[in-house]
C-alpha positions as CSV (number, residue, x, y, z in Angstrom):
1,M,-35.2,19.4,-12.7
2,S,-33.4,22.5,-11.0
3,F,-33.6,23.3,-7.8
4,G,-32.5,27.1,-8.3
5,E,-30.0,29.0,-8.4
6,P,-26.9,28.2,-9.3
7,M,-27.7,26.4,-12.5
8,G,-26.7,22.8,-12.8
9,Q,-28.7,21.1,-10.2
10,G,-30.4,18.3,-12.6
11,W,-31.0,14.8,-13.1
12,T,-27.7,15.0,-15.5
13,Q,-25.5,15.9,-12.3
14,I,-27.0,13.6,-10.1
15,W,-26.4,10.6,-12.5
16,E,-22.8,11.8,-12.8
17,L,-22.1,11.9,-9.2
18,L,-23.8,8.1,-9.1
19,L,-21.8,7.2,-11.3
20,A,-19.1,8.3,-10.0
21,L,-20.4,6.4,-6.5
22,L,-20.5,3.1,-8.2
23,L,-17.1,3.3,-10.3
24,C,-15.2,4.3,-6.9
25,S,-17.0,1.4,-4.8
26,L,-16.1,-1.2,-7.2
27,I,-12.3,0.8,-7.0
28,G,-12.7,0.6,-3.3
29,L,-14.2,-3.0,-2.9
30,E,-11.0,-4.4,-4.7
31,R,-8.7,-2.8,-1.5
32,E,-10.9,-3.9,0.8
33,L,-10.9,-7.2,0.0
34,K,-7.1,-7.1,0.3
35,Q,-7.4,-5.4,3.6
36,K,-5.7,-2.4,2.7
37,S,-5.7,1.0,4.5
38,A,-7.7,2.8,2.5
39,G,-10.7,0.5,1.4
40,L,-14.0,1.0,0.2
41,R,-15.3,4.2,1.6
42,T,-12.4,5.9,1.4
43,H,-12.3,5.4,-2.0
44,T,-16.0,6.0,-2.7
45,L,-15.9,9.2,-0.5
46,V,-12.9,10.5,-2.7
47,G,-14.3,9.9,-6.0
48,V,-17.5,11.3,-5.1
49,G,-16.4,14.1,-3.5
50,A,-13.8,15.0,-6.5
51,A,-16.7,15.1,-8.9
52,L,-18.6,17.1,-6.4
53,F,-16.0,19.4,-6.6
54,L,-15.7,19.7,-10.6
55,L,-19.8,20.2,-11.2
56,V,-19.1,23.3,-8.7
57,S,-16.0,24.4,-10.8
58,K,-18.5,24.0,-13.9
59,Y,-21.9,25.4,-12.5
60,G,-20.9,27.2,-9.0
61,F,-20.5,30.2,-10.2
62,T,-23.3,30.6,-13.0
63,D,-24.8,33.9,-10.8
64,V,-21.5,35.4,-10.6
65,L,-21.1,34.9,-14.3
66,A,-24.4,36.5,-15.7
67,E,-23.4,40.5,-16.3
68,G,-20.4,39.1,-18.8
69,R,-17.5,40.2,-16.9
70,I,-16.3,38.2,-15.2
71,V,-14.4,35.2,-16.6
72,L,-13.6,31.7,-14.6
73,D,-11.4,28.9,-15.7
74,P,-13.2,25.7,-14.9
75,S,-10.1,23.8,-15.2
76,R,-8.3,25.8,-12.3
77,V,-10.4,23.4,-9.7
78,A,-10.1,20.5,-11.3
79,A,-5.8,21.0,-11.0
80,Q,-6.1,21.7,-7.3
81,I,-8.5,18.4,-6.8
82,V,-5.0,16.1,-8.7
83,S,-2.6,18.5,-6.2
84,G,-4.7,18.3,-3.0
85,I,-5.5,14.7,-3.2
86,G,-1.7,13.9,-2.5
87,F,-2.0,14.8,1.0
88,I,-4.1,11.7,1.5
89,G,-1.8,9.7,-0.6
90,G,1.1,10.8,1.5
91,G,-0.5,9.4,4.4
92,L,-1.0,5.7,3.0
93,I,2.5,5.7,2.2
94,F,5.0,4.4,4.8
95,V,8.6,3.0,5.0
96,R,9.5,0.1,8.1
97,R,13.3,0.0,7.4
98,D,14.2,-0.5,4.2
99,V,10.6,-1.8,2.7
100,V,8.2,0.9,1.4
101,R,4.6,-0.2,1.1
102,G,1.3,1.7,0.3
103,L,2.5,2.9,-2.9
104,T,-0.4,1.2,-4.9
105,T,-2.9,1.9,-2.4
106,A,-2.1,5.8,-2.8
107,A,-2.1,5.5,-6.6
108,V,-5.3,3.7,-6.7
109,V,-6.3,6.5,-4.6
110,W,-5.4,9.1,-7.0
111,M,-7.2,7.1,-9.5
112,S,-10.6,7.3,-7.7
113,V,-10.4,11.2,-8.1
114,A,-9.3,11.1,-11.7
115,V,-12.9,8.7,-12.1
116,G,-14.6,10.9,-9.8
117,C,-13.8,13.8,-12.3
118,A,-14.7,11.9,-15.6
119,C,-17.9,11.6,-14.4
120,A,-18.7,14.5,-13.7
121,A,-17.1,16.3,-17.0
122,G,-19.8,14.0,-19.0
123,L,-17.2,11.3,-19.7
124,P,-19.0,8.4,-18.7
125,V,-17.1,5.9,-21.0
126,L,-13.7,7.1,-20.6
127,A,-14.3,6.8,-16.4
128,T,-15.7,3.3,-17.2
129,V,-12.9,2.4,-19.4
130,V,-10.3,3.0,-16.4
131,T,-12.3,1.6,-13.5
132,A,-12.0,-1.7,-15.9
133,A,-8.2,-0.8,-16.5
134,H,-7.6,-0.6,-12.8
135,F,-9.4,-4.3,-12.3
136,L,-7.0,-5.5,-15.2
137,V,-3.6,-3.9,-13.7
138,V,-4.6,-5.5,-10.2
139,Y,-5.6,-9.0,-11.0
140,G,-3.8,-9.6,-14.6
141,Y,-0.6,-8.5,-14.0
142,P,0.4,-10.0,-11.2
143,P,0.8,-13.5,-13.0
144,L,2.1,-12.0,-15.8
145,I,4.9,-10.7,-13.7
146,R,5.7,-13.8,-11.9
147,L,5.2,-15.8,-15.0
148,A,8.3,-13.2,-16.7
149,T,10.1,-13.4,-13.6
150,R,9.8,-16.8,-12.4
151,R,13.8,-17.4,-13.3
152,R,14.7,-14.3,-12.2
153,P,16.5,-14.3,-8.8
154,A,14.3,-12.5,-6.3
155,T,15.7,-10.3,-3.3
156,S,14.0,-11.0,-0.4
157,V,14.7,-9.7,3.8
158,V,15.0,-12.6,6.2
159,R,14.9,-11.6,10.0
160,V,16.7,-14.2,12.3
161,T,16.5,-13.8,16.0
162,Y,18.9,-16.1,18.0
163,R,20.7,-16.4,21.4
164,D,24.1,-14.9,21.7
165,G,26.8,-16.3,22.6
166,E,26.3,-20.0,20.9
167,G,27.7,-19.5,17.2
168,V,24.6,-19.3,15.6
169,L,25.6,-16.4,13.2
170,R,28.0,-18.3,10.9
171,K,25.7,-21.1,10.8
172,V,22.8,-19.3,9.3
173,L,25.1,-17.8,7.1
174,E,26.6,-21.5,5.6
175,L,22.7,-22.7,5.9
176,A,21.8,-19.5,3.5
177,T,24.7,-19.8,1.3
178,R,24.3,-23.9,1.1
179,S,20.7,-23.3,-0.1
180,G,21.5,-21.0,-2.8
181,Y,21.4,-17.4,-1.5
182,A,24.0,-14.8,-1.9
183,V,23.8,-12.9,1.0
184,E,23.4,-9.3,-0.2
185,H,23.7,-7.4,3.0
186,A,23.5,-8.3,6.7
187,V,23.2,-6.3,9.9
188,T,22.8,-7.5,13.3
189,E,21.6,-5.7,16.5
190,Q,22.0,-7.0,19.9
191,R,18.9,-6.4,22.6
192,S,18.6,-8.0,25.9
193,L,15.5,-9.7,27.6
194,E,15.6,-9.4,31.6
195,R,13.6,-12.3,33.1
196,E,12.7,-13.4,37.2
197,E,13.3,-16.8,38.2
198,E,14.0,-18.3,41.5
199,D,16.6,-20.2,43.0
200,E,16.6,-23.2,44.9
201,H,16.4,-21.2,48.6
202,G,13.1,-19.6,47.0
203,R,15.0,-16.0,46.1
204,T,14.0,-13.9,43.0
205,M,17.0,-13.4,40.9
206,V,16.4,-11.3,37.6
207,Q,18.4,-13.1,34.3
208,A,19.5,-11.3,31.4
209,R,18.7,-12.6,27.9
210,H,20.9,-11.6,25.4
211,L,19.4,-11.8,21.8
212,I,20.8,-11.2,18.5
213,D,18.6,-9.7,15.4
214,L,20.0,-10.4,12.2
215,R,18.3,-8.8,9.1
216,M,19.3,-10.5,5.9
217,R,19.0,-9.5,2.0
218,L,19.2,-12.4,-0.1
219,V,19.5,-12.8,-3.5
220,G,18.2,-16.3,-4.9
221,P,15.5,-18.5,-5.1
222,R,12.0,-16.9,-4.5
223,N,10.3,-19.5,-2.4
224,V,12.5,-18.6,1.0
225,N,9.8,-21.1,2.8
226,E,12.3,-24.2,2.9
227,L,15.4,-21.8,4.3
228,L,12.9,-20.4,7.0
229,A,12.2,-24.2,8.0
230,V,15.7,-24.8,8.0
231,L,17.0,-22.0,10.1
232,A,13.9,-22.6,12.5
233,D,15.3,-25.9,13.3
234,Q,18.8,-24.8,14.4
235,P,20.1,-24.5,18.2
236,G,19.6,-21.0,19.8
237,V,17.3,-19.8,17.1
238,V,14.9,-18.1,18.5
239,G,12.5,-16.5,15.9
240,V,12.3,-16.6,11.9
241,E,10.3,-14.4,10.0
242,T,10.5,-12.8,6.3
243,G,9.4,-9.8,4.2
244,D,9.3,-10.3,0.3
245,I,10.9,-7.1,-1.4
246,D,9.2,-7.7,-4.5
247,D,5.8,-6.8,-2.5
248,R,6.6,-3.3,-1.3
249,S,4.9,-1.5,-3.3
250,E,1.3,-3.0,-2.1
């Protein structure tokens, strides 16, 4: 089957594009189920687009090569695909204070490009193996990591918001130490909240409420839920939350 010049528009190329569509859809579905910023559509479009670019590189210039005086290197387009995908990967990685997120998703997008290129290059076995390897890494490695590091102290970030002037900071640090954690780093930041209240004469008064945001990096037991529950029950504490540094690369 051929649709005219240039050559390379047959069932073989259509099968390669469909294979890229299928394999990259499977990879994207895994990211979609984990509610990542780049999900099913992004990975599918990236993989199929990479496959098409490679097919264009292989077959898109046959008409200008007919006279035999022009020599082209098809691998140059593939190299530009690899470097060009960086702008998508860079957009998926973001830093919130000292926590980096999106690294794994950016790496998966990069791998989707490789799978799409392998399909278009006529290497379906390698593309299928790499797709299977993706699922092995994202589903099989986390339990192995938890098993290998369950006895190793974990590093967690805990944020505590409390009212200023009530001696909460000393109590929080004491409870963290008593629970088996070492305070590796602690930063406080003051902020004010204004609210309107009525006095006994019905006049509206603006009351300023001073709060302190305490961010601690703790090294100790992996499960900080018990510590969070204890901190949340302390007088003067307004809110408690945590972000696990061990998951920063997702």
